[in-house]
C-alpha positions as CSV (number, residue, x, y, z in Angstrom):
1,M,5.9,-7.5,-30.7
2,L,8.8,-10.5,-29.5
3,D,11.8,-10.5,-32.0
4,D,10.8,-13.7,-32.9
5,D,7.5,-12.7,-34.1
6,V,9.4,-9.6,-36.2
7,T,12.4,-11.7,-37.4
8,N,9.9,-14.6,-39.0
9,K,8.8,-12.2,-41.2
10,K,11.7,-11.2,-43.5
11,G,11.7,-7.8,-45.2
12,I,11.1,-4.4,-44.9
13,Y,8.2,-3.3,-43.0
14,S,6.3,0.0,-42.8
15,Y,5.3,2.4,-40.4
16,V,3.2,5.4,-39.8
17,L,5.0,8.3,-37.8
18,T,3.7,11.8,-37.2
19,H,1.4,11.4,-40.3
20,R,4.7,10.2,-42.8
21,E,5.5,6.6,-43.8
22,K,9.1,5.4,-42.5
23,Y,10.7,2.2,-42.9
24,L,12.0,0.4,-40.2
25,H,14.9,-2.5,-41.5
26,I,14.9,-5.7,-39.6
27,R,18.4,-4.9,-37.8
28,K,18.8,-7.0,-34.4
29,F,20.1,-10.9,-34.0
30,T,17.3,-12.9,-32.6
31,D,18.7,-15.0,-29.4
32,S,19.1,-17.7,-31.2
33,Q,21.5,-16.3,-34.1
34,K,23.6,-14.9,-30.6
35,R,23.5,-18.2,-29.1
36,K,24.8,-20.2,-32.1
37,A,27.4,-17.4,-32.9
38,F,28.8,-17.8,-29.4
39,E,28.3,-22.2,-29.7
40,N,30.6,-21.5,-32.6
41,Q,33.2,-19.4,-31.4
42,K,33.6,-20.8,-28.5
43,G,33.1,-17.8,-26.0
44,I,35.9,-16.1,-27.5
45,C,35.7,-12.9,-28.3
46,K,36.9,-12.5,-32.2
47,K,38.4,-8.9,-31.7
48,C,40.4,-9.2,-28.6
49,A,40.4,-13.4,-28.4
50,Q,39.5,-13.4,-24.8
51,Q,36.6,-15.9,-23.5
52,F,33.8,-14.3,-22.0
53,E,30.3,-15.5,-20.9
54,L,27.3,-14.9,-23.4
55,S,26.3,-11.7,-21.3
56,E,29.6,-10.3,-21.7
57,M,29.1,-10.2,-25.1
58,E,26.7,-8.7,-27.8
59,A,25.8,-9.4,-31.4
60,D,28.2,-7.7,-34.0
61,H,27.4,-7.3,-37.9
62,I,30.8,-8.6,-39.8
63,T,30.1,-6.1,-42.3
64,P,28.0,-3.4,-40.9
65,W,24.2,-3.3,-41.1
66,S,24.6,0.7,-42.5
67,K,26.8,-0.8,-45.6
68,G,24.4,-3.1,-46.6
69,G,25.4,-6.4,-44.2
70,K,22.6,-8.6,-43.8
71,T,21.3,-9.6,-40.0
72,S,22.1,-13.3,-41.0
73,N,24.0,-16.3,-39.2
74,E,26.7,-15.7,-41.6
75,N,27.5,-12.0,-40.6
76,C,27.1,-12.5,-37.3
77,Q,29.5,-12.6,-34.9
78,M,29.9,-12.4,-30.9
79,L,32.2,-9.0,-29.5
80,C,33.0,-8.6,-25.8
81,K,30.8,-5.7,-25.1
82,Y,34.4,-3.1,-24.8
83,C,35.4,-4.3,-28.2
84,N,32.0,-3.7,-29.9
85,R,31.8,-0.2,-28.5
86,L,35.4,0.2,-30.2
87,K,34.8,-1.3,-33.6
88,S,32.2,1.5,-34.6
89,N,31.3,1.2,-38.0
90,L,34.3,-0.1,-39.7
C-alpha cells in the first residue's frame, strides 16, 4: 500500500498479526507534507538554523507522536538528519 493510499483513509486500522488484533496508528508524514514544511521553512532546519536540501532533512513531529502529537501539517517541521536524531522524544 502506498503512503498516500494509507493517509487518505484517516484513523486507526486494525491488523491481524500472529492471531492477535493489533492497531496501527498512521504516523508517517507524506511526501507532500514534507515538501510543504520544507518550502515554508525555506530549507532551514528548525533546530540548528542551517540550510539544507530536502534530501538532507527529515520530517519531525513538533509535539512527539508518542505524546499525542498528530501527523498533520501543523505539527510537522523539517530538521536536518543530525538534529532530528539528537531531538529524541523531547
